[in-house]
C-alpha positions in Angstrom: 42.2 170.4 103.6 40.8 166.9 104.3 38.7 167.0 101.0 39.7 169.1 97.7 36.6 167.6 95.6 34.1 168.8 98.4 35.9 172.1 98.6 35.1 172.8 94.7 31.7 171.7 94.6 31.0 174.2 97.4 32.6 176.9 96.0 30.4 176.3 93.3 27.3 176.0 95.0 27.9 179.2 96.6 29.3 181.2 93.9 25.7 180.5 92.3 23.9 181.5 95.2 25.2 184.5 95.5 24.9 185.1 91.4 28.4 185.4 90.6 29.1 185.5 87.3 32.6 182.9 88.3 33.8 180.6 90.5 37.6 180.6 91.3 39.3 177.5 92.6 42.8 176.4 93.3 43.7 173.8 90.4 44.3 170.5 90.6 43.9 168.1 87.5 40.8 166.1 89.1 38.7 169.5 89.3 39.8 170.4 85.9 38.0 167.4 84.9 35.0 168.2 86.3 34.9 171.6 85.4 35.6 169.8 81.5 32.8 167.5 81.9 30.3 170.5 83.7 31.4 172.5 80.5 30.0 169.5 78.2 26.8 168.8 79.4 25.5 172.3 79.5 26.1 172.9 83.5 28.1 175.9 83.4 29.6 178.5 80.3 33.1 178.0 80.0 36.2 176.8 82.3 39.1 176.8 82.0 42.8 177.7 83.8 43.6 181.1 85.0 46.5 182.7 88.0 45.7 184.6 91.1 47.8 187.3 92.0 50.7 185.0 93.5 50.7 183.5 90.4 49.6 180.1 91.1 47.2 177.9 88.8 43.4 178.5 89.2 40.6 177.0 87.6 37.6 179.6 86.5 34.7 178.2 86.0 31.8 180.9 84.2 28.4 180.1 85.6 25.3 179.5 84.4 22.1 181.0 84.5 18.8 180.6 83.1 16.5 183.8 83.4 18.5 184.3 86.3 18.1 181.3 88.4 21.5 178.5 88.0 21.0 176.2 85.9 22.6 174.3 88.3 20.2 173.3 91.1 22.4 171.0 92.8 25.7 170.1 93.3 25.8 166.5 96.0 29.1 165.1 97.1 28.6 161.7 97.0 31.7 159.6 98.4 33.5 160.7 100.7 37.3 160.5 102.0 35.7 158.8 105.1 33.3 156.7 103.3 34.3 155.8 99.8 31.8 154.2 97.7 32.2 151.9 94.7 29.7 150.3 91.7 29.7 148.3 89.3 29.0 149.8 85.9 25.5 147.9 86.9 24.6 149.5 89.8 25.8 153.1 89.4 22.4 154.8 90.0 20.5 157.2 87.6 20.0 160.9 89.0 17.0 162.4 88.6 16.0 159.1 86.0 18.6 160.8 83.3 17.9 163.8 84.0 21.0 164.5 86.2 24.5 162.8 85.5 26.9 161.7 88.2 30.4 161.8 88.1 32.7 158.6 88.8 36.6 158.2 88.4 37.1 154.9 86.7 40.4 153.2 85.8 40.1 155.5 82.3 39.8 158.3 83.9 36.5 160.8 84.5 33.3 160.3 83.4 29.8 160.5 83.6 28.1 157.7 84.4 26.1 157.0 81.0 29.8 157.0 79.6 30.5 154.9 82.1 27.6 152.5 81.6 28.3 152.4 78.4 32.1 151.6 78.5 31.2 148.4 81.0 33.6 150.4 83.3 32.6 150.4 87.3 34.3 153.3 90.2 34.3 155.4 92.7 30.9 158.0 92.5 32.0 161.2 93.2 28.8 162.9 92.9 25.7 164.3 91.7 24.5 167.0 89.7 21.3 168.4 88.2 
């Protein structure tokens, strides 16, 4: 697999469209950090770790629905392995004029766009969620 972050976002997107209660993906610390940010921002109900039938670690994301509609309307991968996009803290784009969030990989770990601007940190713009 060349882009595990894109695979993780696609699994969440497909689970939301199918109306499933949770989404399971192979574990990585980056995926767990993304899921933690989604939980902190209220886009998902819960995010944690689990085991599959072979005993491998997984990231389990319990999806959130509001009036039978997904809480997440769009998950978009911005920076790809073929075209990395880096922004300084002044150039980080706002998502839906502040209604959505971007997840940025900075030197101090993953964080949402507002936190990166406050701490004056730039980095790789991973994805946008609204």
